[in-house]
C-alpha angles and dihedrals in degrees: 000000000000119000105267090220090065086082107080120150106230099324090191090058106030133055113245103260091215094082091134103164135022092240101034120053135163131221130167094351093308122113114215116206114201121190121196088214097051137056090211120096114209117218128202123191105223092194099050093030093227139116117254129208109289122246119234115212110232117245092355116144095189139008124277125259092213130027144172135182130202139149092286098055148278120314120197139177117214099191105295096350126087125205135181121217131188117247093272096047092238098112123053132191124189112229111176147325114231133198094247141021117296108240103177141013126204136174135202113183107300092352123100120193125197116195116204098159113165135176109339096339134100102215121179140149129203122213132192106239093202094059101017088230130138116261105177146337130223130202120169124174116230095004104088113165102211119172089021133192130183136232102196096186088056095041088230136130116203129200146135130279120250134214096003134101126248094036121213145177111268141190144202124198134206140188126248090263092055102258117138116240134215089251106104137119144104142283125290091252105068100200100342089128132048121294107246142156114231142057136193126193115220118244093254090045092230093117142027125203132198129210092266085066094247110148119208131187108249091218096067107352092247117154112273106170144304139257128187117281109294130226090163137350138197134170134239110224087349091287117066117068123228111193128200117206112167107295094351128087114187128193120213136200126233086267088057094245117137114259099178145333142210125209114217125214091241139010112282125207101204143022134192124190111215126167107320095335139086111212115206121197123209124190109243122169093202093058116097092235096035094251139082117210135212125192117210120189114232087233090066092067100097133154114275118262115247123236119272115281112250128216102224095195105134091000119141109224140136113235111234093197135007136191140154119242126226088255093053103258116140107231118209125181119210109189090185091059096033090228138117107222121206120208118195113215092197096056095027089226140096122274119211112302127237112235118213134215092238144325111315123216095210139006137188139175130228109209097193095056097027090233131145116210117205122194121200131200089258089067092248116137118207125193128216118200107212090196089070117097090234107023115211139169118273122184109256115164140352120222116210097228144031109302120251105170149352133201143138124263103190106291093347127089108233115208136175131201139168097251120109124027110334100328132341124222120206137192116206127188121235089256092058100259119141106237101180144338134198127190128192082071139130144259119231131176087234139014116208122198123217108203091188095068100013095243133138114219122206146144127242094238092168094056134072122248095035122220144176116253139175130208119202115220120200128222090264093050096260112157116222126209110284117253121210131203124265092248107066099196098330092119134037114283105194132158142277108066112202134176131218118243094260093045093240099114137048118208119197131202089251089063094252119139122206135185107258092216101048103016087230115151118254116228087229120071141142122289095231145021120274138206094213139353136202131190101225131166093348101312143067119272114189136188130210141152119248117184092337093312122111110231131196119208130193119209118191142179130023091296093051096237115192101241105163140022125193123189121210134198112301114273133076133315117245119167149327128228138181111234100175136342087274103035136059132186129224117200116198135161113229122207092274089064095237110127114247124210119207120186115204133183127224091281090053090249121143109268143162134230120243124184095271096188091118126062104213094187096053112358096190093054092089098173093040094233092135091251132090108218142142087276088072089057091050091051091059094043090051091053092049093047092050101041108010131239106308151148109273119239109148138063116304130206101177125043102244096149093084096163092044094231095134095255141081112232142141087274089072089054092050092052092059094041092049090050092050090049092050098048126079100183145322112073097019134066118302110284092229094075103018097101093054092047093047090050091053093047094047092048091050090045092050091049092055103036125063112207119207130198117289141192130211094274118123093216112106129200132172135195133203117230114215121298095318091084089224112154136220129199127210132174115223124217 
């Protein structure tokens, strides 16, 4: 593989964009190590991986505070004074004395820039390198460019503001002849992101990043992405970032998602990426050149190993989050054990757990794609595909700020962080593309999606007085302005937030019921507070703890009359879940601390889950609506398209296994189609519109199923083609 440093855009004209620290710079595959306490300049050959003879700066009495190297020489700042040396340090030319300490030096062809920004001011001078004469000066109030870096092709110097709140990333521009222009300023965000001190321009100059890891587009300083906090950064093949942060070096993809990391034995101060190696430098007074080095092969940067999976059978733990998967598994997060446990309601036992990389801050589940999304304190979202044989975390999306919430909004991932004004809400597509964001928003302990009206419901738990709000989200993920209730803290806003089955009503933990459209309070509510609530079989079922005993309550009718109470084993109430249309699950934590799972039927009687994929009373009535119609065919096709033809093992809600052979396959579809074709009335759909419906079904079926050649054998087999879940049929001899 060629040395990545062989790519240098016009080194004679442009400054090397890898000036990564004021005292350590790189030019032409040589690292130059400046020490403010020494007149000697250490040199390290990044190709041969060896130290070269140091350079001694002529007539220097101390080391420089700022330095830069290019093809025309060595440029240094001794406090307020700038000098130019030849490449061997044996010839020195005085350039200028400035009013304050020089903090950074940059070059662009025959232009030399000295940055002495201080307090609120951007202060720079430009010098003609050919004549060593002053070209122009710049002084801008409020737009200091501290920790600066340069994008020569854009004629722009980037930095950070000083002495002002909120802090921001800033820029100053100049003409080709070195004169500063009136174009200067900051980003559109004005303190939305962390206040930091350094910047680095990417090799292609399309982006600039600061030491908080926030990446901005150089064209307009709009947010582009985020890396981890940066102590130093370099690029593999001028494209892939490697970030040093103390003892940790992390490799990133082109999408700026982490691909692997290496933990060093001690904190390094500098890294260079050269060839297939990352070279880390550690200050060490006993070393002859003042630094110890460590070479790490690029191949060593691998994803972190998760913690060991735990069998939670008999384990005392408090679930931090629970959900039920599309396939019927009960998902339970234990932050303390860094595992997602999976309880199977058909076997009444745990399936293999999913071990995590760490302790997540938030978690959510996407039913359509069967994907868990896990959000860590770093702002990095991982996804876990439950369709995989061994599900594991894969980096998905990086939030710019500290996370404050995670949920699903239809197909979109809905995330919240503390960047921007107040809080910022985001919608992210399933392929990891940011669709929209809106700040001046709110934190809530939970965000509940209403698929009926495409609204997200939440409290403003970080604001007094509290209130209930909704935020409409369009089909493209666009977030609308939040709308709050008419009450503004006049009534009790208590979690949880739950929705009725038709999406018309919002039930709160306080027992209050509100209209989901208007957020007006209903005159009918519950008589007490609840821990959780579930709309099940046409009425509200709630859960609470009374004197250390979990209690279920049933509320029926338009007036929400309390019609039934069920006591559970002593302990504490946890949560309610719908397993099937006929079964619900109660999770409680008895006094021994081991979570208990109670399955109830529609009459709140103890029940059990069988694999209800087959309808014994009327096998071809797939959706159990007492009618056999093309809709039953579509139900099976939808299952096959989503999950493939398969043996059935988990909880079923619709009776797709028409032929009762323990699997879902195109044969089940054919059984219903053949029956529809053979019947002219009675049990089936009305004859008047059957032919049109069958035509629609058969055309849809043909579009989704690929049929292969067959013989006259009765033995059927199917195969799944790739990820598209398209099926093929073959008859075996």
